[in-house]
C-alpha positions as CSV (number, residue, x, y, z in Angstrom):
1,X,-24.9,-5.3,2.7
2,X,-21.4,-4.9,1.4
3,X,-18.2,-4.8,3.6
4,X,-14.6,-4.2,2.6
5,X,-11.4,-5.9,4.1
6,X,-7.8,-4.8,3.4
7,X,-4.5,-5.6,4.6
8,X,-2.5,-3.2,6.5
9,X,0.0,-2.9,3.5
10,X,-2.9,-0.7,1.8
11,X,-2.2,2.2,4.1
12,X,-5.7,3.3,4.4
13,X,-6.3,6.6,6.3
14,X,-7.3,6.2,9.7
15,X,-10.8,7.8,9.2
16,X,-11.5,5.3,6.2
17,X,-10.5,2.3,8.5
18,X,-13.1,3.5,11.2
19,X,-16.0,3.2,8.9
20,X,-18.5,0.3,10.0
21,X,-18.1,-1.5,6.9
22,X,-14.4,-1.7,6.7
23,X,-11.8,-3.9,8.4
24,X,-8.1,-4.2,8.2
25,X,-6.0,-7.4,8.5
26,X,-2.6,-6.7,10.0
27,X,0.5,-7.8,8.6
28,X,3.5,-8.8,10.8
29,X,6.7,-7.5,11.8
30,X,9.3,-9.9,13.3
31,X,12.1,-8.6,15.5
32,X,14.4,-11.2,16.9
33,X,11.7,-13.9,16.5
34,X,9.0,-11.9,18.3
35,X,6.0,-10.8,16.2
36,X,4.4,-7.5,16.2
37,X,1.0,-6.6,14.7
38,X,1.3,-3.8,11.9
39,X,0.0,-0.5,13.1
40,X,-0.7,-1.9,16.5
41,X,2.1,-3.5,18.6
42,X,5.2,-1.2,17.4
43,X,5.7,2.3,16.5
44,X,7.6,3.4,13.4
45,X,10.2,5.2,15.5
46,X,10.7,2.0,17.4
47,X,11.1,0.0,14.3
48,X,13.6,2.4,12.8
49,X,15.7,2.5,15.9
50,X,15.7,-1.3,15.6
51,X,16.8,-1.2,11.9
52,X,19.8,1.1,12.7
53,X,21.6,-2.2,13.4
54,X,19.4,-5.1,12.3
55,X,17.3,-6.0,9.6
56,X,13.7,-6.8,10.6
57,X,11.6,-9.5,9.0
58,X,7.9,-9.7,8.0
59,X,5.3,-12.5,8.2
60,X,1.8,-13.1,6.8
61,X,-1.4,-13.1,8.9
62,X,-2.7,-16.3,10.2
63,X,-6.1,-17.6,9.4
64,X,-7.7,-16.6,12.8
65,X,-6.6,-12.8,12.2
66,X,-8.1,-12.9,8.8
67,X,-11.2,-14.5,10.2
68,X,-11.6,-11.7,12.7
69,X,-12.0,-9.2,10.2
70,X,-14.4,-11.3,8.0
71,X,-16.5,-12.7,10.8
72,X,-17.1,-9.3,12.4
73,X,-18.4,-7.9,9.2
74,X,-20.6,-11.0,8.7
75,X,-22.1,-10.7,12.1
76,X,-23.1,-7.1,11.5
77,X,-25.0,-8.2,8.3
78,X,-22.2,-7.7,5.7
79,X,-22.6,-10.9,3.9
80,X,-21.0,-9.6,0.6
81,X,-17.5,-8.7,1.3
82,X,-14.8,-7.5,-0.9
83,X,-11.1,-8.1,-0.1
84,X,-8.4,-5.9,-1.7
85,X,-4.8,-6.7,-0.9
86,X,-1.2,-5.4,-1.9
87,X,0.2,-7.2,-5.0
88,X,0.5,-11.0,-4.9
89,X,3.7,-10.5,-6.6
90,X,5.2,-8.7,-3.4
91,X,3.3,-10.6,-0.7
92,X,1.7,-13.9,0.0
93,X,-1.2,-12.3,2.0
94,X,-3.6,-12.7,-1.0
95,X,-3.0,-16.5,-1.1
96,X,-3.6,-16.8,2.5
97,X,-6.9,-15.0,2.2
98,X,-8.1,-17.0,-0.7
99,X,-7.3,-20.2,1.3
100,X,-9.4,-18.7,4.3
101,X,-12.3,-17.6,2.1
102,X,-12.9,-21.1,0.8
103,X,-13.8,-22.2,4.3
104,X,-15.6,-19.1,5.2
105,X,-17.8,-19.5,2.1
106,X,-18.5,-23.2,3.1
107,X,-19.5,-22.1,6.6
108,X,-21.7,-19.1,5.6
109,X,-23.8,-20.3,2.5
110,X,-25.5,-16.9,2.0
111,X,-22.0,-15.1,1.6
112,X,-20.3,-13.6,-1.4
113,X,-16.6,-13.1,-1.4
114,X,-14.4,-11.4,-4.0
115,X,-10.6,-11.4,-3.5
116,X,-8.9,-8.7,-5.8
117,X,-5.2,-8.4,-6.4
118,X,-4.5,-4.8,-6.6
119,X,-1.2,-5.3,-8.3
120,X,0.0,-2.3,-6.3
121,X,1.4,-1.3,-2.9
122,X,0.7,1.1,-0.1
123,X,-1.8,3.8,-0.8
124,X,-1.8,2.7,-4.4
125,X,-3.9,-0.3,-3.2
126,X,-5.5,1.8,-0.7
127,X,-7.0,4.1,-3.3
128,X,-8.7,1.2,-5.0
129,X,-10.2,0.3,-1.7
130,X,-11.4,3.9,-1.1
131,X,-13.1,3.9,-4.6
132,X,-14.9,0.6,-3.7
133,X,-16.1,2.3,-0.4
134,X,-17.5,5.3,-2.1
135,X,-19.3,3.0,-4.9
136,X,-20.8,1.0,-2.0
137,X,-21.9,4.4,-0.3
138,X,-23.5,5.4,-3.6
139,X,-25.7,2.2,-3.7
140,X,-23.8,0.2,-6.3
141,X,-24.6,-3.5,-6.2
142,X,-21.8,-6.0,-5.0
143,X,-21.4,-7.2,-8.6
144,X,-21.1,-3.6,-9.9
145,X,-18.5,-2.7,-7.2
146,X,-16.5,-5.8,-8.2
147,X,-16.6,-5.2,-11.9
148,X,-15.5,-1.4,-11.5
149,X,-12.6,-2.2,-9.0
150,X,-11.3,-5.1,-11.3
151,X,-11.4,-2.6,-14.2
152,X,-9.8,0.2,-12.1
153,X,-6.6,-1.9,-11.1
154,X,-4.6,-0.3,-14.0
155,X,-6.1,3.2,-13.1
156,X,-4.2,3.1,-9.9
157,X,-0.4,4.0,-9.8
158,X,2.2,4.6,-7.1
159,X,5.8,6.0,-7.6
160,X,8.2,6.0,-4.8
161,X,12.0,6.6,-3.9
162,X,14.1,6.0,-0.8
163,X,17.6,7.1,0.2
164,X,19.0,3.8,1.2
165,X,18.8,0.8,-0.9
166,X,20.0,-1.9,1.6
167,X,16.7,-2.8,2.9
168,X,15.3,-3.6,-0.4
169,X,18.3,-5.4,-1.4
170,X,18.0,-7.4,2.2
171,X,14.5,-8.3,1.3
172,X,15.2,-9.5,-2.1
173,X,13.1,-6.7,-3.7
174,X,15.7,-5.5,-6.1
175,X,18.9,-7.1,-7.6
176,X,22.1,-6.9,-5.6
177,X,24.0,-5.3,-8.5
178,X,21.6,-2.5,-9.0
179,X,21.5,-1.7,-5.3
180,X,25.4,-1.9,-4.9
181,X,25.7,0.6,-8.1
182,X,23.1,2.8,-6.7
183,X,25.0,3.1,-3.2
184,X,28.2,4.1,-4.9
185,X,26.8,6.7,-7.1
186,X,24.2,8.0,-4.9
187,X,21.7,7.0,-7.6
188,X,18.2,6.8,-6.2
189,X,15.6,4.7,-8.1
190,X,12.1,5.8,-8.9
191,X,10.1,2.8,-8.3
192,X,6.7,1.6,-9.4
193,X,4.7,-1.7,-9.4
194,X,4.3,-2.8,-13.1
195,X,1.4,-4.6,-14.4
196,X,2.9,-7.9,-13.6
197,X,2.6,-7.0,-9.7
198,X,6.3,-6.6,-9.0
199,X,8.6,-3.5,-8.6
200,X,10.1,-1.9,-11.5
201,X,12.8,1.0,-11.5
202,X,11.4,3.5,-13.9
203,X,14.5,6.0,-13.5
204,X,17.3,6.6,-11.5
205,X,18.2,10.1,-10.2
206,X,21.4,11.6,-8.6
207,X,20.2,12.5,-5.1
208,X,16.8,12.4,-3.3
209,X,15.7,15.8,-4.4
210,X,15.7,14.9,-8.1
211,X,14.4,11.5,-7.3
212,X,11.2,13.2,-5.6
213,X,10.7,15.5,-8.6
214,X,11.0,12.6,-10.8
215,X,8.4,10.7,-9.0
216,X,5.8,13.4,-9.3
217,X,6.8,13.9,-13.0
218,X,6.2,10.2,-13.5
219,X,2.9,10.5,-11.6
220,X,1.8,13.6,-13.7
221,X,2.7,11.7,-17.0
222,X,0.5,8.7,-15.8
223,X,-2.5,11.2,-15.1
224,X,-2.0,12.6,-18.7
225,X,-4.7,15.2,-18.4
226,X,-7.3,12.6,-17.2
227,X,-9.7,13.3,-14.4
228,X,-8.4,12.2,-11.1
229,X,-10.6,10.5,-8.5
230,X,-8.0,10.6,-5.7
231,X,-4.2,11.6,-5.3
232,X,-2.0,11.0,-2.4
233,X,1.5,11.5,-1.0
234,X,3.0,9.3,1.8
235,X,6.2,9.0,3.5
236,X,7.8,6.4,6.1
237,X,8.7,8.7,8.9
238,X,8.5,12.3,10.1
239,X,12.1,13.1,10.4
240,X,13.3,16.7,9.6
241,X,14.9,15.6,6.3
242,X,12.0,13.4,5.1
243,X,9.5,16.0,6.0
244,X,11.4,18.6,3.9
245,X,11.4,16.3,0.9
246,X,7.7,15.4,1.7
247,X,6.5,19.0,1.5
248,X,8.5,19.5,-1.7
249,X,6.6,16.5,-3.4
250,X,3.2,18.0,-2.0
251,X,4.1,21.4,-3.6
252,X,5.2,19.9,-6.8
253,X,1.8,18.1,-7.2
254,X,-0.2,21.4,-6.3
255,X,2.1,23.3,-8.9
256,X,0.7,20.7,-11.4
257,X,-3.0,22.0,-10.6
258,X,-3.9,19.1,-8.3
259,X,-5.2,19.6,-4.9
260,X,-7.2,17.8,-2.2
261,X,-4.0,15.5,-1.6
262,X,-4.5,12.6,0.8
263,X,-1.4,12.4,3.2
264,X,0.0,9.8,5.5
265,X,2.7,7.4,6.5
266,X,3.2,3.9,5.3
267,X,2.7,1.0,7.7
268,X,5.6,-0.5,9.5
269,X,5.5,-3.7,7.5
270,X,6.3,-1.7,4.5
271,X,8.9,0.5,6.3
272,X,10.7,-3.0,7.0
273,X,11.6,-3.3,3.3
274,X,12.1,0.4,2.5
275,X,13.9,1.9,5.5
276,X,13.4,5.4,6.5
277,X,13.3,8.6,4.1
278,X,10.8,7.0,1.7
279,X,8.6,9.5,-0.3
280,X,5.7,8.2,-2.4
281,X,3.0,9.6,-4.5
282,X,0.1,8.0,-6.0
283,X,-3.4,8.6,-8.0
284,X,-6.2,6.8,-9.1
285,X,-8.0,7.9,-12.4
286,X,-11.8,8.1,-12.6
């Protein structure tokens, strides 16, 4: 049987994570030297309150935590396991998993493991995992699932914008000059993950409303009339201002003739690098 493991940065919907053949490895948030497991030990509201005065840090999952996900699947008969993680260009989690998998494969000689770099982030990575789960449900072989997902990496795309750039700057995610200019001019970058697996600014807009509209426009351009398997809209928090922009993003997507939108919030580990007010949209093509 085939199981799927993701890291918490993939932002899978709760109902997907609850499936018997799915496991999530939590990334870590570090506040004043104390570690908190992503989506488990700390709420987004508590994290954002901390971030009003301090910059949080993130850390990678340890081998025992990775092992808990893989071993629990194996014990249930899932000896073929696909791991899908956020881009190796944005996190070292993939390398941690690859290191663990070598030992796991030696321990369980009948297992088959494949580690896939999504070259994406958040629900952009999650949509790949959701496609894999559906392929498994349809009866596809492990080799068939792996081949399809590897070929689908370029078919998944996410675009997002944020009102404050200081968290990306503090985390080294964008250049300091870009961030400084953006702060002064109220320019909000629309960001995606390129084929090289790192963040790229695809446009800069004056104010968040224009940035949200541009994010949706970029996504529609990416879709370019092709059949869409899944589409999503995510946010970092549920403040009134954020939700107003979020509803606008959903409305813009629907106005383009797309429906059945997956909605949710990004994990706390990602909020550490974006801060509040993020609006993100994503799609995966058939």
